[in-house]
VEXVEX-596577 format. One record per residue: x, y, z of N, C-alpha, C, CB in turn; residue number from 1; residue in three letters. Coordinates in steps of 0.02 Angstrom, whole numbers, plus 32768, in hexadecimal, padded with zeros to 4 digits. Glycine has a CB too. Example, Ala and Ser with C-alpha at 12.3 -4.5 7.8 and 13.67 -1.06 7.14 Angstrom:
! residues 2
8294; 7EE4; 8186; 8267; 7F1F; 8186; 8294; 7F5B; 8186; 8235; 7F20; 81C4; 1; ala
8282; 7F90; 8162; 82AC; 7FCB; 8165; 8285; 8002; 818A; 82C0; 7FE2; 811E; 2; ser
END
This chain:
! residues 134
386B; 4AF2; A985; 3892; 4AC8; A940; 383D; 4AE3; A904; 38A4; 4A42; A958; 1; met
3851; 4B10; A8CE; 381B; 4B24; A8A1; 3800; 4AFD; A885; 3826; 4B47; A878; 2; ser
37B4; 4AFD; A85E; 3796; 4ADD; A85E; 37C0; 4AD4; A818; 3753; 4AE9; A871; 3; ser
37EB; 4B04; A7EC; 37FD; 4B01; A7AB; 3845; 4ADB; A7AA; 37FE; 4B4B; A78D; 4; his
3865; 4AD3; A7D3; 388C; 4A95; A7E9; 3876; 4A58; A7FE; 38AC; 4AA1; A816; 5; leu
3853; 4A41; A817; 3822; 4A16; A831; 3817; 49F0; A7E8; 37DC; 4A3F; A858; 6; thr
37FC; 4A20; A7C5; 37E2; 4A15; A77B; 382A; 49DB; A74F; 37D9; 4A7A; A74E; 7; lys
3857; 49F0; A761; 388C; 49E5; A732; 38A1; 49B5; A757; 38BD; 4A1A; A71F; 8; trp
38B4; 49A7; A78B; 38C9; 496E; A7B9; 38A7; 4934; A7B0; 38C1; 497E; A7FC; 9; ile
3857; 493D; A7A4; 3828; 4902; A79D; 383B; 48F2; A750; 37CF; 4915; A7AD; 10; ser
383D; 4920; A727; 3838; 4905; A6D2; 388F; 48DC; A6C8; 382B; 4963; A68A; 11; ile
38B5; 48FC; A6EC; 38FA; 48DA; A6EB; 3902; 488E; A704; 3926; 4904; A717; 12; gly
38D8; 489A; A74E; 38D0; 484B; A758; 38AF; 4823; A741; 38C3; 483A; A786; 13; ala
386F; 4839; A708; 3842; 480A; A6F0; 3871; 47F8; A6B6; 37F5; 4826; A6DE; 14; leu
389E; 481D; A693; 38C0; 481D; A652; 38EA; 47DE; A66C; 38EE; 4868; A637; 15; thr
3916; 47E1; A69C; 393A; 47A8; A6B8; 3925; 4772; A6BA; 3949; 47AC; A6EB; 16; leu
38F2; 476D; A6DE; 38DB; 4740; A6FE; 389C; 470E; A6B9; 38B8; 476C; A749; 17; thr
3892; 4734; A691; 3887; 472A; A649; 389C; 46E6; A62E; 38AC; 475E; A624; 18; ser
38E0; 46F0; A623; 3916; 46D0; A60A; 391C; 468E; A619; 394A; 46ED; A61A; 19; gly
38FE; 4688; A665; 392C; 463D; A693; 38DA; 4615; A676; 3943; 4646; A719; 20; val
38B4; 460B; A66C; 3884; 45E7; A673; 388D; 45B7; A639; 3847; 460D; A677; 21; val
38A2; 45C3; A5F1; 38B4; 459A; A5BA; 38F3; 457F; A5CA; 38B5; 45BC; A579; 22; pro
3926; 4592; A5F9; 3963; 4575; A609; 3943; 4530; A629; 3996; 45A6; A63B; 23; leu
3921; 453F; A655; 3917; 451C; A6A1; 38FC; 44C6; A66C; 38BE; 4554; A6E9; 24; ala
38D9; 44EA; A632; 38AB; 44AD; A613; 38D1; 4481; A5F1; 3874; 44C2; A5E2; 25; ala
3910; 449E; A5E5; 3954; 446C; A5B1; 3963; 442D; A5E0; 39B6; 44A0; A5A3; 26; his
3976; 4400; A5B9; 398B; 43C7; A5E4; 39DB; 43B9; A5D5; 395A; 4383; A5D3; 27; his
39F0; 43A1; A5FC; 3A3E; 4378; A5E5; 3A40; 4336; A5D9; 3A74; 4379; A619; 28; ser
3A4B; 4319; A5A6; 3A4D; 42D5; A57B; 3A48; 42AD; A5B9; 3A96; 42C3; A545; 29; phe
3A8C; 429B; A5ED; 3A76; 4263; A61A; 3A54; 4271; A64D; 3AA5; 4240; A631; 30; ala
3A38; 42AF; A650; 39E7; 429E; A680; 39B7; 428B; A669; 39C3; 42CF; A6A0; 31; ala
39B3; 4287; A616; 397F; 425E; A5E8; 3998; 4220; A5E7; 3975; 4276; A59C; 32; glu
39D4; 4209; A5B5; 39F0; 41DE; A58E; 3A07; 41B9; A5A6; 3A0F; 41ED; A56A; 33; tyr
3A2F; 4177; A5A8; 3A49; 4142; A5B0; 3A7E; 412E; A590; 3A25; 4120; A5AA; 34; asp
3AC1; 414F; A57F; 3AEB; 4133; A559; 3AFF; 4110; A556; 3B07; 413D; A550; 35; ala
3AE0; 40D2; A591; 3AFD; 408A; A570; 3ACA; 4072; A56B; 3B30; 4058; A593; 36; lys
3A91; 4091; A550; 3A52; 406C; A536; 3A50; 4072; A4EA; 3A0D; 4089; A555; 37; ala
3A73; 4065; A4C7; 3A6B; 4077; A478; 3A49; 404F; A457; 3AA5; 407C; A453; 38; pro
3A16; 406F; A435; 39F4; 4056; A3FB; 3A09; 405C; A3B8; 39BF; 406D; A3FA; 39; val
39EF; 4037; A384; 3A04; 403B; A344; 39C2; 400C; A324; 3A58; 401E; A33A; 40; glu
39A0; 4047; A2EA; 3968; 4024; A2C7; 3967; 404A; A27C; 391A; 402A; A2F5; 41; phe
3951; 401B; A257; 394A; 4022; A219; 38F3; 4040; A1FE; 3962; 3FDA; A200; 42; asp
38D0; 4078; A1ED; 388C; 4074; A204; 388D; 40C4; A1C7; 3876; 4077; A273; 43; gly
3839; 40CE; A1C9; 3839; 4108; A19B; 3823; 4142; A1C5; 3809; 40FC; A15D; 44; ile
382E; 417C; A1BC; 3827; 41B3; A1E9; 37CB; 41CB; A1D8; 386C; 41F7; A1D1; 45; ile
37A8; 41B5; A1EC; 3767; 41DD; A206; 3763; 4214; A215; 374E; 41CB; A235; 46; lys
3778; 423B; A22F; 3767; 4271; A23C; 37BE; 429F; A260; 371E; 4262; A270; 47; lys
37B5; 42E1; A24C; 37FB; 4311; A246; 37E5; 4356; A26F; 3813; 4327; A1EA; 48; leu
3809; 435B; A296; 37F9; 43B0; A2D3; 3838; 43DD; A2C2; 37FF; 439E; A345; 49; glu
384A; 440D; A29A; 387C; 442E; A293; 3877; 4475; A2D7; 387B; 4443; A23E; 50; trp
3871; 445C; A32C; 386D; 4490; A348; 389E; 4498; A379; 3835; 4496; A35C; 51; thr
3891; 44CA; A3A9; 38D1; 44E0; A3DF; 38AA; 44B3; A416; 38DF; 4548; A3F8; 52; asn
38D4; 44A3; A453; 3913; 44A0; A44D; 392D; 445C; A439; 392D; 44B7; A486; 53; pro
3915; 4429; A410; 392C; 4404; A3FF; 38FF; 43DB; A3BC; 393D; 43EA; A439; 54; his
3913; 43D4; A394; 38E4; 43C5; A344; 38D2; 4375; A35E; 3922; 43C8; A2E1; 55; ala
38A1; 4359; A34E; 3883; 4315; A34C; 387E; 42E2; A31C; 384F; 431C; A356; 56; his
3878; 42A9; A305; 3858; 4281; A2DA; 3838; 425C; A2FF; 387A; 4261; A2AD; 57; tyr
380B; 422F; A2DE; 37ED; 41FD; A2F0; 37FB; 41BB; A2BE; 37AB; 4213; A2F6; 58; trp
380F; 418F; A2D4; 3830; 4149; A2BA; 380C; 410E; A2CC; 3877; 413E; A2D6; 59; leu
37DA; 410A; A28A; 37BE; 40BF; A27E; 37D5; 4077; A27A; 37A9; 40C0; A24E; 60; glu
37F6; 4056; A2A7; 3815; 4025; A2A9; 37EB; 3FE8; A2B7; 3845; 4030; A2D1; 61; val
3801; 3FAF; A275; 37D7; 3F60; A279; 381B; 3F3A; A2A5; 37C1; 3F30; A212; 62; thr
3800; 3F15; A2D6; 3828; 3EEA; A303; 382A; 3EA8; A2E2; 380B; 3EE4; A34C; 63; gly
3858; 3E87; A2E1; 3859; 3E3B; A2EA; 381E; 3E10; A2EA; 3875; 3E2D; A323; 64; ser
37F5; 3E22; A30B; 37A7; 3E03; A330; 3773; 3E26; A2EC; 378D; 3E34; A39C; 65; asp
377D; 3E58; A2D4; 375D; 3E6C; A2A1; 3735; 3EB1; A2BE; 3730; 3E30; A284; 66; gly
373A; 3EAC; A2F8; 3723; 3EFA; A32D; 373B; 3F36; A311; 3748; 3EFE; A381; 67; lys
36F6; 3F55; A304; 3725; 3FA7; A2E4; 3724; 3FCC; A32A; 36F0; 3FE9; A297; 68; val
375D; 3FF3; A335; 3762; 401E; A36B; 376F; 407A; A344; 37AD; 3FFA; A3A1; 69; ala
3774; 40AB; A36E; 3787; 40DC; A363; 37A1; 40FE; A393; 3764; 40F4; A349; 70; val
37DB; 410F; A36E; 380F; 412D; A3A9; 3813; 4175; A3AA; 385C; 4115; A3A0; 71; trp
382F; 418D; A3CF; 3828; 41F2; A3D4; 3881; 41EF; A3CB; 3800; 4229; A443; 72; asp
38B1; 420D; A3A2; 38D2; 4213; A39C; 38FF; 4257; A3B2; 38C6; 41FD; A377; 73; phe
3905; 427A; A3E0; 392A; 42B7; A3E5; 395C; 42C8; A3BD; 3943; 42BC; A41B; 74; glu
3965; 42F1; A39C; 399D; 4323; A375; 39B5; 4344; A3A3; 3986; 4356; A33E; 75; leu
39EC; 4380; A394; 39FD; 43BF; A3AD; 39E1; 43F5; A3A7; 3A2A; 43CC; A39F; 76; ala
39E5; 4433; A39F; 39BD; 4471; A3A2; 39BA; 4465; A358; 39DD; 44BC; A3C5; 77; ser
3998; 448A; A330; 3993; 449A; A2ED; 39D3; 44C9; A2CB; 3950; 44BE; A2E8; 78; pro
39DD; 44EB; A30F; 3A23; 4524; A2F1; 3A70; 44F5; A2DF; 3A3E; 456B; A345; 79; asn
3A67; 44C5; A321; 3AAC; 4499; A334; 3A96; 4460; A2E9; 3AAC; 4468; A3A1; 80; met
3A6E; 445F; A2ED; 3A62; 440B; A293; 3A7F; 444B; A261; 39D8; 43DF; A268; 81; leu
3A71; 4481; A266; 3A6F; 44B2; A219; 3AC5; 44C3; A219; 3A30; 4512; A220; 82; asn
3AE8; 44CB; A252; 3B27; 44E6; A259; 3B45; 44A9; A245; 3B3B; 4506; A29F; 83; arg
3B38; 446B; A248; 3B5A; 4426; A239; 3B44; 4406; A20E; 3B5B; 43FB; A265; 84; asn
3B29; 442D; A1C6; 3B07; 441B; A190; 3AD0; 43D4; A181; 3B3C; 441A; A168; 85; gly
3AA3; 43E0; A1C0; 3A5F; 43BD; A1CD; 3A2C; 43F4; A1C3; 3A57; 439C; A219; 86; phe
3A19; 43EA; A198; 39E7; 4425; A16F; 3999; 43F5; A177; 3A07; 4436; A101; 87; thr
396D; 441E; A178; 3928; 4412; A173; 3920; 43EC; A139; 38FF; 444E; A173; 88; arg
393A; 43E1; A108; 392E; 43A8; A0D0; 395B; 4368; A0D6; 393B; 43C8; A085; 89; lys
3983; 4378; A102; 39A5; 4345; A10E; 39A2; 42F5; A101; 39A8; 4350; A13D; 90; ser
394F; 42FD; A138; 3928; 42BD; A13F; 38E3; 42D2; A12E; 392B; 429A; A18A; 91; ile
38C6; 42A9; A11E; 3879; 42C8; A108; 384D; 427D; A126; 386D; 42DB; A098; 92; asn
381B; 429B; A128; 37CA; 426F; A135; 37DE; 422B; A103; 376C; 42A6; A10E; 93; val
37CD; 41F5; A12A; 37DE; 41CA; A0D9; 3810; 41AC; A0CF; 37E5; 41F0; A09E; 94; gly
385F; 41C2; A0E9; 3893; 41B3; A0D9; 3897; 416B; A107; 38C4; 41EE; A0E3; 95; asp
38C4; 413E; A0EA; 38D6; 40ED; A117; 3903; 4102; A11D; 38D9; 409D; A100; 96; lys
3925; 410A; A15C; 3963; 4128; A17E; 3978; 40E9; A1C2; 394B; 4184; A1A2; 97; val
39BB; 40DC; A1BC; 39E5; 40BD; A1F8; 39E9; 40E6; A228; 3A2B; 40A9; A1EA; 98; his
39E0; 40EF; A263; 39DC; 4111; A295; 3A0A; 40F9; A2D1; 399A; 4113; A2A2; 99; val
3A48; 4114; A2F8; 3A60; 40F6; A347; 3A4D; 4142; A356; 3AC3; 40D1; A35D; 100; thr
3A4B; 4126; A3A6; 3A36; 413B; A3D7; 3A47; 412A; A425; 3A05; 4134; A3C9; 101; gly
3A2D; 4152; A466; 3A3C; 4153; A490; 39F1; 414C; A4AD; 3A69; 4181; A499; 102; ser
39DC; 410E; A4DB; 399C; 410A; A4E0; 397C; 4130; A51D; 398E; 40C8; A4E0; 103; arg
3941; 4156; A530; 3937; 416F; A55B; 3943; 414B; A5AC; 3901; 4181; A547; 104; ala
393D; 4159; A5E3; 3935; 414C; A62F; 3904; 412A; A641; 3930; 4181; A656; 105; lys
38D7; 413F; A625; 3890; 411D; A632; 386D; 40E7; A61B; 3868; 413F; A627; 106; asp
38A3; 40D2; A5E9; 3895; 40A0; A5BC; 384E; 40BF; A585; 3883; 4056; A5EF; 107; gly
3840; 40E4; A585; 37FF; 40F4; A548; 3837; 40F3; A50B; 37C9; 4152; A551; 108; ser
381C; 40F2; A4CC; 3829; 40ED; A497; 3830; 413B; A478; 37FB; 40C0; A47D; 109; asn
386A; 413D; A4A1; 3885; 418A; A489; 38CF; 417B; A4A5; 3857; 41DC; A4B4; 110; thr
390B; 41A5; A459; 3936; 41A4; A45A; 3950; 41E9; A43F; 3941; 4171; A447; 111; ala
39AB; 41E8; A45E; 39C4; 4212; A44E; 39E2; 4202; A410; 39E4; 4226; A47B; 112; ala
39E8; 4223; A3CB; 3A11; 4210; A38A; 3A5C; 420E; A3A9; 3A08; 424E; A344; 113; thr
3A6E; 41EA; A387; 3AC3; 41E9; A36D; 3AD0; 41F3; A320; 3AE7; 4199; A37E; 114; ser
3AAF; 41CF; A2FE; 3ABA; 41D5; A2B3; 3A74; 41AA; A296; 3B0D; 41AD; A299; 115; ser
3A82; 41D8; A269; 3A44; 41CD; A230; 3A5D; 41B4; A1D8; 3A19; 4224; A22B; 116; ile
3A46; 417E; A1C3; 3A6C; 4174; A16E; 3A1C; 4176; A152; 3AA9; 4112; A156; 117; lys
3A21; 41B5; A136; 39F7; 41BA; A0DF; 39F8; 4186; A0C3; 3A15; 41E8; A0A4; 118; thr
39C5; 4181; A09B; 399F; 4167; A064; 39E9; 4159; A02E; 395B; 41A6; A047; 119; pro
3A18; 41AE; A028; 3A30; 41A9; 9FEE; 3A85; 41A0; A001; 3A17; 41EA; 9FC0; 120; ser
3A87; 4167; A048; 3AC7; 4167; A06D; 3AEF; 4195; A0A2; 3AE9; 4164; A043; 121; gly
3ADB; 41D2; A09F; 3AF1; 4206; A0B7; 3ADC; 41F6; A115; 3ACB; 424B; A089; 122; gln
3B3D; 41F3; A12C; 3B25; 41E5; A16D; 3B22; 4229; A19E; 3B55; 41B0; A18C; 123; met
3AF1; 424B; A1C9; 3ADA; 4283; A1D8; 3AEE; 4272; A23E; 3A7C; 428E; A1B3; 124; leu
3B29; 4292; A24B; 3B31; 4286; A29A; 3B1D; 42CF; A2BD; 3B87; 426D; A2B0; 125; thr
3B11; 42C8; A2FD; 3B0B; 430E; A30F; 3B3C; 432F; A31A; 3AEA; 4318; A33C; 126; met
3B90; 4313; A304; 3BB8; 4346; A30D; 3BB3; 4366; A2BF; 3C01; 432D; A32B; 127; thr
3B97; 4343; A295; 3BA5; 435E; A253; 3B8C; 433C; A20E; 3BEB; 4361; A250; 128; gly
3B8C; 433E; A1CE; 3B76; 4315; A1AA; 3BA3; 42EA; A189; 3B54; 432F; A186; 129; ala
3BA4; 42B4; A174; 3BF4; 4293; A14D; 3BCF; 4271; A11E; 3C33; 4256; A180; 130; gln
3BDD; 428F; A0E5; 3BC3; 4263; A099; 3BE1; 4227; A091; 3BD4; 4288; A04F; 131; gln
3BD0; 41FA; A097; 3BE0; 41B5; A072; 3C0D; 417B; A0B0; 3C1B; 41CC; A021; 132; gly
3C00; 418C; A0E1; 3C1F; 4169; A113; 3BF6; 4154; A137; 3C4A; 4185; A135; 133; lys
3C0D; 4108; A14D; 3BE7; 40DB; A165; 3BCE; 40D0; A1B6; 3C07; 40AB; A150; 134; gln
END
C-alpha cells in the first residue's frame, strides 16, 4: 500500500472515531434517573449553566427542618430547549421557582427536570413552554 493511501485511510479512521467519544459520554434518562422517584420543590436558582450536552441549574431548597440543600437539576440540550420555547432568559439566577423532576438513582441531590414554574407563572416543560398553565 502506498504511503499516500495509508495517510488518507488513517485520516479517515481518525475522523470517524473522533465523533464516537462525545456520543459515548452521553447517557440515557433511564440510566441515571428514576421516573418512580419524583421530586418537587420551591427554591431559588443559585447557578445556571447553558451548556451541552445538557443545561443545568442549581436550586437552593429549604427543608421543613430549616436546613438548606442545593440540588443540581438537569435540563435538555440548549438546542432542544430553544426549539421548545425555553430560552436563556426563561429562568435567571435569583428566581424563586417551583420545579418537578425525577431523582437520580444514586440518591444524590440531582434530578432531571420535568417542569419549572417561573415567578411570572409561566410553566416551562421539557416538551415546550406553556403560558399560564398550572
